[in-house]
N, C-alpha and C positions, 0 to 999 in steps of 0.2 A: 505493499500499499502504497500513498503517500509518504508515512514516519519511513518506510525503510527507506527512501532515495531521499530524504528530507538530509536523514544520522550519515549518507552513502557521500550525499556533497558535500555534509561538514568536514567529513573522514577526509573526503579531495582537499578542501579548503586550507585543512591544516595538513596535510604533506605536501602540496603543493604553494600553499602564498606562509607569508613571513608576516606581522605586525613588528611595524616603526617605529622603534621613539626616534624625535629625532631636534635638535636646536636652532632658535637663529644665529645665528655667522656673529652678530653682534654681541651677544649672551651668550660666550661660548660654553661655559658653565654649568646653561641651566639645560642637560641632555634632555629632560625628558621633560621642554616644555609644551609640547606640539604633538600631537597623534598619542597612541600609533596610526599611523594607515595599514593598510591591510595590502601589500603586493605580494603576484606571482615571482616564486622562485623562481619564474625562466625570464623574468624581466629581465632587462635590462641596464644598465645602474646610468645609462644617456636615462632611457624612462623613470627609472628611480629618481633621479635626481629631476629630472620636468616637473612629474606632479610634488614632489616636497619645496620647487621653489615656487611653484602657482599658490601653496598651502602658504608661503612667506611674504609670499607676496614679487620676487626680486626675478629675476630672470636666470634663467637656470644656465648660460656664458656668464654672467658674475659670480657661481659658487661652485663647489671642488665635495671630493664627499673623502670623507677615512672611516676607513671602521669603527674607531676611537678618537676619540681627542688627546694628540701627539703621536697619531701613531701616517704610515704613510701616505698620500695619496691614490685614492683609485682613482689610474688614469685611461685605467683602458676606459671606454667607457658601451662598447661596443659588445664587450662581456657582458653575461647574465647573473645575477644573485648568488645563485651556487656557484656559476666557476670563483667568482669571487670572495666566496668566505663570508657573506652575505644574511648567506639564505638558515643559519642558527642563529640569527644576532638579534633580542631586541629594540636596540642603536645603534643609528648610524649618525659620524658625526658633521655638518655642512661648515663650510666655511667658507673663509671671502676669498675672490679671487679663482681666476676659472683656473685648472690645471694644467700643472704646465704638460709636454709632451713625453708621450710616453716615453720616449728615450731622455731625457731631461731630469 
């Protein structure tokens, strides 16, 4: 019945989606000021960044993402959240400034 499909849908969502809290780049110390937003683990970093920027009212080109404050920038924005290790995270850090190129 409908209950079983809802259950399957919730399982699917839990398995394939991640809930991420995030900060405003002006307030890096408040890591969970926003969110959590639910994102597909197969979304690309670029897609995640666009979603976060929209919530923050910022241009996606003006920010970069890190796994956590002080960790290296996630530069390869064509990679999925699974590929960069964010699929099991609960927060993502948003910083000012476009990411450096992958080679920088």
